[in-house]
C-alpha positions in Angstrom: 0.0 -0.2 -0.1 1.0 3.5 -0.6 0.9 5.8 2.3 1.0 9.0 -0.1 2.7 12.2 1.5 2.2 15.6 1.6 5.0 15.7 -1.7 3.4 12.7 -4.1 1.2 15.0 -5.8 3.5 18.0 -6.3 6.0 14.7 -7.6 2.8 13.3 -9.8 2.9 17.2 -11.7 6.1 17.3 -12.0 6.1 14.0 -13.4 4.1 14.7 -16.3 5.8 17.7 -16.8 8.8 19.1 -19.6 12.1 21.1 -18.3 14.2 23.4 -20.4 16.3 22.8 -16.7 16.2 21.1 -13.9 16.3 24.1 -12.2 12.8 23.1 -11.3 12.9 19.7 -10.4 15.7 20.4 -7.9 14.2 22.8 -5.4 11.8 20.1 -5.3 14.1 17.6 -4.5 15.4 20.5 -2.0 12.2 20.1 -0.5 12.2 16.5 0.5 12.9 14.7 3.9 16.5 12.3 3.3 15.8 8.5 3.1 18.5 5.9 5.2 20.0 3.6 2.5 18.4 0.8 4.9 15.2 2.6 3.8 15.7 1.8 0.2 16.5 -1.4 0.0 15.1 -3.1 -2.6 13.6 -3.1 -6.1 12.5 -0.3 -7.6 11.8 1.0 -12.2 13.5 3.9 -12.9 12.1 7.1 -14.4 13.4 10.4 -16.1 12.0 13.5 -15.8 11.7 15.1 -19.6 13.8 17.4 -19.4 17.8 18.2 -20.5 19.1 14.7 -19.7 21.3 12.3 -21.0 17.8 10.6 -22.0 19.6 9.2 -25.0 21.4 7.4 -22.9 19.5 5.8 -20.8 17.5 4.6 -23.9 20.2 3.1 -25.7 21.2 1.2 -22.5 17.9 -0.3 -22.2 18.0 1.2 -18.3 15.1 -0.4 -16.3 15.7 0.9 -12.5 17.9 -0.8 -9.8 18.1 -2.8 -6.7 19.0 -2.2 -3.6 20.1 -5.6 -1.1 22.1 -4.3 1.0 24.6 -1.2 2.1 27.6 -3.1 0.0 25.2 -5.4 -2.7 23.6 -3.0 -4.7 22.5 -3.2 -8.7 22.9 0.4 -9.5 21.9 -0.2 -13.0 20.0 -2.7 -14.2 19.1 -3.1 -17.6 17.3 -5.1 -20.2 19.0 -7.9 -22.6 18.6 -8.3 -26.2 16.5 -11.3 -25.2 13.7 -8.8 -23.1 15.5 -10.4 -19.5 16.6 -8.2 -17.1 20.4 -7.9 -16.1 22.9 -5.4 -13.8 25.0 -4.1 -17.0 27.9 -3.1 -14.5 30.0 -2.3 -17.4 28.1 1.1 -17.7 29.5 2.7 -15.3 32.9 0.5 -15.2 31.8 -2.1 -12.0 29.8 -1.6 -8.5 28.4 0.2 -6.3 27.5 1.1 -2.7 25.1 3.0 -0.2 26.2 5.5 1.8 24.6 8.1 3.9 26.0 11.6 2.9 25.0 15.5 2.6 24.0 16.9 -0.4 22.7 20.2 -0.5 22.1 20.7 3.1 20.6 17.3 4.2 22.6 13.6 4.4 20.7 10.8 2.8 21.1 7.8 1.0 23.8 7.6 -2.3 25.0 5.7 -4.1 28.7 5.8 -4.6 30.0 4.4 -8.2 32.9 2.0 -7.0 35.0 2.9 -10.1 33.7 6.5 -11.3 33.2 9.9 -9.4 29.7 9.8 -9.9 26.9 10.3 -6.2 23.1 9.2 -7.2 21.2 11.3 -4.4 17.8 10.5 -3.0 15.1 12.3 -1.5 11.5 10.2 -0.6 8.6 11.7 -1.7 6.0 8.4 -0.5 7.1 5.2 0.4 7.2 3.5 -2.2 8.8 7.1 -4.4 12.5 8.5 -4.3 14.0 11.5 -6.4 17.9 10.7 -7.2 19.9 14.2 -8.5 23.4 12.9 -10.2 26.3 14.1 -9.4 30.3 14.2 -10.1 33.0 14.9 -12.0 33.1 14.7 -15.7 34.6 11.5 -16.5 35.4 9.4 -20.0 32.5 8.1 -21.5 29.8 10.2 -18.8 26.3 10.8 -19.5 25.8 14.3 -21.5 24.9 17.1 -18.1 27.6 15.5 -16.6 30.1 16.8 -19.6 28.2 20.4 -19.5 28.1 20.4 -15.5 24.2 20.2 -15.5 22.7 17.6 -12.6 21.2 14.3 -14.1 17.6 13.9 -11.8 15.8 10.6 -12.2 12.7 9.2 -10.0 12.6 5.3 -8.9 9.2 3.8 -8.1 8.7 0.9 -5.8 8.6 -2.9 -6.8 7.6 -5.9 -5.6 8.9 -8.1 -8.6 10.9 -7.7 -11.6 8.5 -7.5 -15.4 11.6 -9.7 -16.9 13.3 -12.7 -16.1 16.4 -11.9 -13.8 19.9 -13.4 -14.5 23.0 -13.1 -14.5 25.5 -11.4 -17.2 
């Protein structure tokens, strides 16, 4: 059961708009409460806001979402393969990641820290089944275009109980 919060309706309105910049979304992100790493464990379907971030990159890799089993067991880039199965695409970010509570924009919240690239996924809680994420980091070879342009990527995750396709080891 999804327990709506004061933020749920506003999130749904923001989800249905197009953006020229991430400013409005990041302003909303800043109002959201923190989420601890323990409360982010589970399977998540990813979503992108319509705006000037690397939507093409996500489409190219057939990104589905994320799976956080515990602090050090994270499948941070789950994608569809050509057979329609889901797998953990560790090549995209050159390895794995772990979850840490890190201060970002004035609040300490669950953050995905990639092992081999200078990239962070900061999370805040919309409600118990929706989190919003902001990607930050330094530009690196092969980085999403928003980092190369010194901007943040913005996305969201919706909690799911089961994957919609078979999950296979890559």
